[in-house]
PDB file as gemmi writes it, atoms N, CA and C in Angstrom:
CRYST1    1.000    1.000    1.000  90.00  90.00  90.00 P 1                      
ATOM      1  N   MET A   1       1.199  -1.570   0.067  1.00  0.00           N  
ATOM      2  CA  MET A   1      -0.120  -0.041   0.141  1.00  0.00           C  
ATOM      3  C   MET A   1       0.735   0.840  -0.187  1.00  0.00           C  
ATOM      4  N   HIS A   2       0.798   2.545  -0.597  1.00  0.00           N  
ATOM      5  CA  HIS A   2       1.192   3.230  -0.149  1.00  0.00           C  
ATOM      6  C   HIS A   2       0.618   4.488  -0.395  1.00  0.00           C  
ATOM      7  N   ARG A   3       0.810   5.303  -0.070  1.00  0.00           N  
ATOM      8  CA  ARG A   3      -0.027   6.666   1.419  1.00  0.00           C  
ATOM      9  C   ARG A   3       0.966   7.862   0.455  1.00  0.00           C  
ATOM     10  N   LYS A   4       0.342   8.420   0.537  1.00  0.00           N  
ATOM     11  CA  LYS A   4       1.093   9.984  -0.088  1.00  0.00           C  
ATOM     12  C   LYS A   4       0.829  11.134   1.467  1.00  0.00           C  
ATOM     13  N   LEU A   5       2.304  11.724   0.854  1.00  0.00           N  
ATOM     14  CA  LEU A   5       2.394  13.217   2.203  1.00  0.00           C  
ATOM     15  C   LEU A   5       3.857  13.481   1.267  1.00  0.00           C  
ATOM     16  N   THR A   6       2.767  14.795   1.954  1.00  0.00           N  
ATOM     17  CA  THR A   6       3.349  16.407   1.841  1.00  0.00           C  
ATOM     18  C   THR A   6       4.314  16.628   2.569  1.00  0.00           C  
ATOM     19  N   ILE A   7       4.991  17.218   1.559  1.00  0.00           N  
ATOM     20  CA  ILE A   7       6.964  17.666   2.580  1.00  0.00           C  
ATOM     21  C   ILE A   7       6.854  19.228   1.072  1.00  0.00           C  
ATOM     22  N   THR A   8       7.484  20.230   2.602  1.00  0.00           N  
ATOM     23  CA  THR A   8       8.143  21.116   2.349  1.00  0.00           C  
ATOM     24  C   THR A   8       9.493  21.030   1.472  1.00  0.00           C  
ATOM     25  N   LEU A   9      10.410  21.330   0.686  1.00  0.00           N  
ATOM     26  CA  LEU A   9      11.796  21.438   0.288  1.00  0.00           C  
ATOM     27  C   LEU A   9      12.406  23.162  -0.086  1.00  0.00           C  
ATOM     28  N   ASP A  10      13.246  23.374  -0.497  1.00  0.00           N  
ATOM     29  CA  ASP A  10      14.077  24.522  -0.216  1.00  0.00           C  
ATOM     30  C   ASP A  10      13.243  24.655  -1.983  1.00  0.00           C  
ATOM     31  N   ASP A  11      13.447  25.651  -2.988  1.00  0.00           N  
ATOM     32  CA  ASP A  11      14.294  25.539  -4.175  1.00  0.00           C  
ATOM     33  C   ASP A  11      14.699  24.870  -4.771  1.00  0.00           C  
ATOM     34  N   GLU A  12      16.021  25.424  -3.594  1.00  0.00           N  
ATOM     35  CA  GLU A  12      17.167  24.467  -4.788  1.00  0.00           C  
ATOM     36  C   GLU A  12      17.325  23.410  -4.639  1.00  0.00           C  
ATOM     37  N   VAL A  13      16.814  22.489  -2.843  1.00  0.00           N  
ATOM     38  CA  VAL A  13      17.049  20.867  -3.177  1.00  0.00           C  
ATOM     39  C   VAL A  13      15.596  21.014  -4.432  1.00  0.00           C  
ATOM     40  N   TYR A  14      14.581  21.044  -4.588  1.00  0.00           N  
ATOM     41  CA  TYR A  14      12.869  20.903  -5.588  1.00  0.00           C  
ATOM     42  C   TYR A  14      13.973  21.157  -6.813  1.00  0.00           C  
ATOM     43  N   ARG A  15      14.487  21.769  -7.558  1.00  0.00           N  
ATOM     44  CA  ARG A  15      14.372  21.926  -8.901  1.00  0.00           C  
ATOM     45  C   ARG A  15      16.033  21.026  -8.861  1.00  0.00           C  
ATOM     46  N   GLY A  16      16.778  20.696  -7.479  1.00  0.00           N  
ATOM     47  CA  GLY A  16      17.561  19.743  -7.837  1.00  0.00           C  
ATOM     48  C   GLY A  16      17.196  17.939  -8.245  1.00  0.00           C  
ATOM     49  N   LEU A  17      16.503  17.830  -7.647  1.00  0.00           N  
ATOM     50  CA  LEU A  17      15.236  16.534  -7.853  1.00  0.00           C  
ATOM     51  C   LEU A  17      15.102  16.326  -8.757  1.00  0.00           C  
ATOM     52  N   HIS A  18      13.790  17.538  -9.605  1.00  0.00           N  
ATOM     53  CA  HIS A  18      13.577  17.620 -10.877  1.00  0.00           C  
ATOM     54  C   HIS A  18      14.992  17.577 -12.113  1.00  0.00           C  
ATOM     55  N   HIS A  19      16.055  18.108 -11.541  1.00  0.00           N  
ATOM     56  CA  HIS A  19      17.298  18.394 -13.062  1.00  0.00           C  
ATOM     57  C   HIS A  19      17.282  16.468 -12.964  1.00  0.00           C  
ATOM     58  N   THR A  20      17.884  15.912 -11.268  1.00  0.00           N  
ATOM     59  CA  THR A  20      18.743  14.836 -11.706  1.00  0.00           C  
ATOM     60  C   THR A  20      17.416  13.677 -10.895  1.00  0.00           C  
ATOM     61  N   VAL A  21      16.885  13.575 -11.058  1.00  0.00           N  
ATOM     62  CA  VAL A  21      15.913  12.229 -10.898  1.00  0.00           C  
ATOM     63  C   VAL A  21      14.897  12.466 -11.577  1.00  0.00           C  
ATOM     64  N   GLY A  22      14.204  13.431 -11.803  1.00  0.00           N  
ATOM     65  CA  GLY A  22      13.043  14.017 -12.985  1.00  0.00           C  
ATOM     66  C   GLY A  22      11.871  13.520 -11.712  1.00  0.00           C  
ATOM     67  N   ARG A  23      10.440  13.950 -13.021  1.00  0.00           N  
ATOM     68  CA  ARG A  23       9.419  14.451 -12.233  1.00  0.00           C  
ATOM     69  C   ARG A  23       8.520  12.988 -11.826  1.00  0.00           C  
ATOM     70  N   GLY A  24       8.674  12.059 -11.844  1.00  0.00           N  
ATOM     71  CA  GLY A  24       7.901  10.696 -12.078  1.00  0.00           C  
ATOM     72  C   GLY A  24       8.579   9.659 -10.396  1.00  0.00           C  
ATOM     73  N   GLY A  25      10.732  10.590 -10.757  1.00  0.00           N  
ATOM     74  CA  GLY A  25      11.001   9.030  -9.589  1.00  0.00           C  
ATOM     75  C   GLY A  25      11.387  10.226  -8.601  1.00  0.00           C  
ATOM     76  N   ILE A  26      10.175  11.024  -8.078  1.00  0.00           N  
ATOM     77  CA  ILE A  26      11.011  11.451  -6.693  1.00  0.00           C  
ATOM     78  C   ILE A  26      10.439  10.500  -5.641  1.00  0.00           C  
ATOM     79  N   SER A  27       9.486  10.671  -5.924  1.00  0.00           N  
ATOM     80  CA  SER A  27       9.120   9.349  -4.674  1.00  0.00           C  
ATOM     81  C   SER A  27      10.082   7.983  -4.277  1.00  0.00           C  
ATOM     82  N   ARG A  28       9.565   7.297  -5.745  1.00  0.00           N  
ATOM     83  CA  ARG A  28      10.905   6.048  -5.124  1.00  0.00           C  
ATOM     84  C   ARG A  28      12.439   6.621  -4.989  1.00  0.00           C  
ATOM     85  N   PHE A  29      13.017   7.384  -5.472  1.00  0.00           N  
ATOM     86  CA  PHE A  29      14.421   8.086  -5.043  1.00  0.00           C  
ATOM     87  C   PHE A  29      14.521   8.516  -3.169  1.00  0.00           C  
ATOM     88  N   ILE A  30      12.557   9.297  -3.224  1.00  0.00           N  
ATOM     89  CA  ILE A  30      12.864   9.585  -1.690  1.00  0.00           C  
ATOM     90  C   ILE A  30      13.299   8.357  -0.538  1.00  0.00           C  
ATOM     91  N   GLY A  31      11.733   7.628  -1.119  1.00  0.00           N  
ATOM     92  CA  GLY A  31      11.287   6.034  -0.639  1.00  0.00           C  
ATOM     93  C   GLY A  31      13.255   5.698  -0.384  1.00  0.00           C  
ATOM     94  N   ASP A  32      13.430   5.285  -1.106  1.00  0.00           N  
ATOM     95  CA  ASP A  32      14.895   4.324  -1.511  1.00  0.00           C  
ATOM     96  C   ASP A  32      15.687   5.561  -0.193  1.00  0.00           C  
ATOM     97  N   LEU A  33      15.861   5.864  -0.279  1.00  0.00           N  
ATOM     98  CA  LEU A  33      17.170   7.218   0.329  1.00  0.00           C  
ATOM     99  C   LEU A  33      15.957   6.332   2.045  1.00  0.00           C  
ATOM    100  N   VAL A  34      15.234   6.576   2.256  1.00  0.00           N  
ATOM    101  CA  VAL A  34      14.993   7.113   3.610  1.00  0.00           C  
ATOM    102  C   VAL A  34      14.229   5.900   4.320  1.00  0.00           C  
ATOM    103  N   ARG A  35      14.418   4.904   2.994  1.00  0.00           N  
ATOM    104  CA  ARG A  35      13.730   3.362   3.427  1.00  0.00           C  
ATOM    105  C   ARG A  35      14.326   2.503   4.935  1.00  0.00           C  
ATOM    106  N   PRO A  36      16.165   2.233   4.358  1.00  0.00           N  
ATOM    107  CA  PRO A  36      17.011   1.995   5.007  1.00  0.00           C  
ATOM    108  C   PRO A  36      17.367   2.400   5.954  1.00  0.00           C  
ATOM    109  N   CYS A  37      16.289   3.565   7.043  1.00  0.00           N  
ATOM    110  CA  CYS A  37      16.991   3.741   8.017  1.00  0.00           C  
ATOM    111  C   CYS A  37      16.001   4.409   8.445  1.00  0.00           C  
ATOM    112  N   VAL A  38      14.832   3.892   8.604  1.00  0.00           N  
ATOM    113  CA  VAL A  38      14.100   2.907   8.857  1.00  0.00           C  
ATOM    114  C   VAL A  38      12.521   2.021   8.889  1.00  0.00           C  
ATOM    115  N   VAL A  39      12.702   1.306   8.024  1.00  0.00           N  
ATOM    116  CA  VAL A  39      12.364  -0.355   8.121  1.00  0.00           C  
ATOM    117  C   VAL A  39      12.344  -0.910   9.022  1.00  0.00           C  
ATOM    118  N   THR A  40      14.032  -0.821   8.563  1.00  0.00           N  
ATOM    119  CA  THR A  40      15.386  -2.130   9.114  1.00  0.00           C  
ATOM    120  C   THR A  40      15.274  -2.398  10.334  1.00  0.00           C  
ATOM    121  N   GLY A  41      16.038  -2.870  11.015  1.00  0.00           N  
ATOM    122  CA  GLY A  41      15.890  -2.680  12.156  1.00  0.00           C  
ATOM    123  C   GLY A  41      17.063  -2.645  12.804  1.00  0.00           C  
ATOM    124  N   ASN A  42      18.044  -2.781  11.589  1.00  0.00           N  
ATOM    125  CA  ASN A  42      19.780  -3.688  12.120  1.00  0.00           C  
ATOM    126  C   ASN A  42      20.080  -1.710  11.771  1.00  0.00           C  
ATOM    127  N   ARG A  43      20.597  -0.821  12.552  1.00  0.00           N  
ATOM    128  CA  ARG A  43      20.860   0.174  12.501  1.00  0.00           C  
ATOM    129  C   ARG A  43      22.398   0.318  11.471  1.00  0.00           C  
ATOM    130  N   LEU A  44      23.268  -1.030  11.475  1.00  0.00           N  
ATOM    131  CA  LEU A  44      24.514  -0.845  10.713  1.00  0.00           C  
ATOM    132  C   LEU A  44      24.125  -1.522   9.209  1.00  0.00           C  
ATOM    133  N   GLU A  45      23.272  -2.406   9.411  1.00  0.00           N  
ATOM    134  CA  GLU A  45      22.890  -2.116   7.903  1.00  0.00           C  
ATOM    135  C   GLU A  45      22.162  -0.911   7.172  1.00  0.00           C  
ATOM    136  N   ALA A  46      21.244  -0.130   8.029  1.00  0.00           N  
ATOM    137  CA  ALA A  46      20.513   0.609   7.433  1.00  0.00           C  
ATOM    138  C   ALA A  46      22.106   1.764   7.426  1.00  0.00           C  
ATOM    139  N   GLU A  47      22.680   2.239   8.294  1.00  0.00           N  
ATOM    140  CA  GLU A  47      24.149   3.173   7.540  1.00  0.00           C  
ATOM    141  C   GLU A  47      24.668   2.731   6.410  1.00  0.00           C  
ATOM    142  N   TYR A  48      25.062   1.100   6.018  1.00  0.00           N  
ATOM    143  CA  TYR A  48      25.900   0.304   4.896  1.00  0.00           C  
ATOM    144  C   TYR A  48      24.960   0.931   3.610  1.00  0.00           C  
ATOM    145  N   ARG A  49      23.692   0.539   3.739  1.00  0.00           N  
ATOM    146  CA  ARG A  49      23.201   1.265   2.605  1.00  0.00           C  
ATOM    147  C   ARG A  49      22.532   2.570   1.431  1.00  0.00           C  
ATOM    148  N   VAL A  50      23.138   3.332   3.450  1.00  0.00           N  
ATOM    149  CA  VAL A  50      23.038   4.885   3.067  1.00  0.00           C  
ATOM    150  C   VAL A  50      24.530   4.868   2.236  1.00  0.00           C  
ATOM    151  N   ALA A  51      25.477   3.929   2.655  1.00  0.00           N  
ATOM    152  CA  ALA A  51      26.950   4.301   2.292  1.00  0.00           C  
ATOM    153  C   ALA A  51      26.442   4.129   1.146  1.00  0.00           C  
ATOM    154  N   ALA A  52      26.244   2.792   1.302  1.00  0.00           N  
ATOM    155  CA  ALA A  52      25.911   2.964  -1.152  1.00  0.00           C  
ATOM    156  C   ALA A  52      25.531   3.138  -2.055  1.00  0.00           C  
ATOM    157  N   ALA A  53      24.519   4.422  -1.700  1.00  0.00           N  
ATOM    158  CA  ALA A  53      23.730   4.864  -1.668  1.00  0.00           C  
ATOM    159  C   ALA A  53      24.618   6.640  -2.439  1.00  0.00           C  
ATOM    160  N   ASP A  54      25.725   6.843  -1.828  1.00  0.00           N  
ATOM    161  CA  ASP A  54      26.374   7.717  -2.532  1.00  0.00           C  
ATOM    162  C   ASP A  54      27.450   7.376  -3.205  1.00  0.00           C  
ATOM    163  N   ALA A  55      26.706   7.387  -4.909  1.00  0.00           N  
ATOM    164  CA  ALA A  55      27.684   6.544  -6.035  1.00  0.00           C  
ATOM    165  C   ALA A  55      29.464   7.372  -5.966  1.00  0.00           C  
ATOM    166  N   GLU A  56      29.278   9.153  -5.618  1.00  0.00           N  
ATOM    167  CA  GLU A  56      30.338   9.857  -5.452  1.00  0.00           C  
ATOM    168  C   GLU A  56      31.435   9.458  -4.628  1.00  0.00           C  
ATOM    169  N   ALA A  57      30.494   9.100  -3.695  1.00  0.00           N  
ATOM    170  CA  ALA A  57      31.547   8.132  -2.122  1.00  0.00           C  
ATOM    171  C   ALA A  57      32.195   7.013  -2.366  1.00  0.00           C  
ATOM    172  N   GLU A  58      31.410   6.067  -2.858  1.00  0.00           N  
ATOM    173  CA  GLU A  58      31.694   4.661  -3.069  1.00  0.00           C  
ATOM    174  C   GLU A  58      32.879   4.842  -4.629  1.00  0.00           C  
ATOM    175  N   GLN A  59      32.909   5.860  -5.344  1.00  0.00           N  
ATOM    176  CA  GLN A  59      33.353   5.307  -5.988  1.00  0.00           C  
ATOM    177  C   GLN A  59      34.744   6.057  -5.743  1.00  0.00           C  
ATOM    178  N   GLU A  60      34.946   6.453  -4.645  1.00  0.00           N  
ATOM    179  CA  GLU A  60      36.231   7.924  -4.117  1.00  0.00           C  
ATOM    180  C   GLU A  60      37.244   6.649  -3.252  1.00  0.00           C  
ATOM    181  N   VAL A  61      36.213   5.954  -2.993  1.00  0.00           N  
ATOM    182  CA  VAL A  61      36.513   5.143  -2.291  1.00  0.00           C  
ATOM    183  C   VAL A  61      37.381   3.482  -2.816  1.00  0.00           C  
ATOM    184  N   LEU A  62      36.588   3.610  -4.189  1.00  0.00           N  
ATOM    185  CA  LEU A  62      37.268   2.298  -5.293  1.00  0.00           C  
ATOM    186  C   LEU A  62      38.393   2.617  -5.667  1.00  0.00           C  
ATOM    187  N   GLU A  63      38.756   4.075  -6.398  1.00  0.00           N  
ATOM    188  CA  GLU A  63      39.494   4.642  -6.969  1.00  0.00           C  
ATOM    189  C   GLU A  63      41.579   4.976  -6.034  1.00  0.00           C  
ATOM    190  N   TRP A  64      40.589   4.685  -4.031  1.00  0.00           N  
ATOM    191  CA  TRP A  64      41.593   4.796  -3.324  1.00  0.00           C  
ATOM    192  C   TRP A  64      42.159   3.411  -3.519  1.00  0.00           C  
ATOM    193  N   ILE A  65      41.265   2.441  -2.681  1.00  0.00           N  
ATOM    194  CA  ILE A  65      41.819   1.048  -2.696  1.00  0.00           C  
ATOM    195  C   ILE A  65      42.697   0.846  -3.787  1.00  0.00           C  
ATOM    196  N   GLU A  66      42.144   1.237  -5.602  1.00  0.00           N  
ATOM    197  CA  GLU A  66      42.779   0.707  -6.314  1.00  0.00           C  
ATOM    198  C   GLU A  66      44.098   0.838  -5.703  1.00  0.00           C  
ATOM    199  N   SER A  67      44.349   2.739  -6.196  1.00  0.00           N  
ATOM    200  CA  SER A  67      46.219   3.038  -5.764  1.00  0.00           C  
ATOM    201  C   SER A  67      46.319   2.758  -5.227  1.00  0.00           C  
ATOM    202  N   ARG A  68      46.303   1.140  -4.353  1.00  0.00           N  
ATOM    203  CA  ARG A  68      47.337   1.379  -2.932  1.00  0.00           C  
ATOM    204  C   ARG A  68      46.906  -0.122  -2.774  1.00  0.00           C  
ATOM    205  N   VAL A  69      46.212  -0.267  -4.061  1.00  0.00           N  
ATOM    206  CA  VAL A  69      46.677  -2.227  -3.942  1.00  0.00           C  
ATOM    207  C   VAL A  69      48.622  -2.573  -4.453  1.00  0.00           C  
ATOM    208  N   ASP A  70      49.173  -1.439  -5.149  1.00  0.00           N  
ATOM    209  CA  ASP A  70      50.827  -1.536  -5.092  1.00  0.00           C  
ATOM    210  C   ASP A  70      52.022  -1.705  -4.013  1.00  0.00           C  
ATOM    211  N   GLU A  71      51.406  -0.618  -3.777  1.00  0.00           N  
ATOM    212  CA  GLU A  71      51.735  -0.139  -2.634  1.00  0.00           C  
ATOM    213  C   GLU A  71      51.992  -1.416  -2.056  1.00  0.00           C  
ATOM    214  N   ALA A  72      50.212  -2.218  -1.493  1.00  0.00           N  
ATOM    215  CA  ALA A  72      50.439  -3.258  -0.616  1.00  0.00           C  
ATOM    216  C   ALA A  72      51.965  -4.592  -1.075  1.00  0.00           C  
ATOM    217  N   LEU A  73      51.656  -4.381  -2.700  1.00  0.00           N  
ATOM    218  CA  LEU A  73      52.681  -5.809  -3.392  1.00  0.00           C  
ATOM    219  C   LEU A  73      54.291  -5.824  -2.933  1.00  0.00           C  
ATOM    220  N   ASP A  74      54.909  -3.873  -2.177  1.00  0.00           N  
ATOM    221  CA  ASP A  74      56.030  -4.063  -2.028  1.00  0.00           C  
ATOM    222  C   ASP A  74      56.699  -4.270  -0.843  1.00  0.00           C  
TER     223      ASP A  74                                                      
END                                                                             
């Protein structure tokens, strides 16, 4: 079942959502971000899910790991 919710966002966030996610995907985007924080009973799992959803941070981690491989072989 789905419920309708009205939220208030500042203009910059609203425009960013429309630009990044698109008009039809905002509810799903917000639901996917919020779900791990409010649905699961495992707080650590929720934090990992939120972190994994941050594509930019994930890319930085992968680059950091890959840049250190040759150092470990010395």
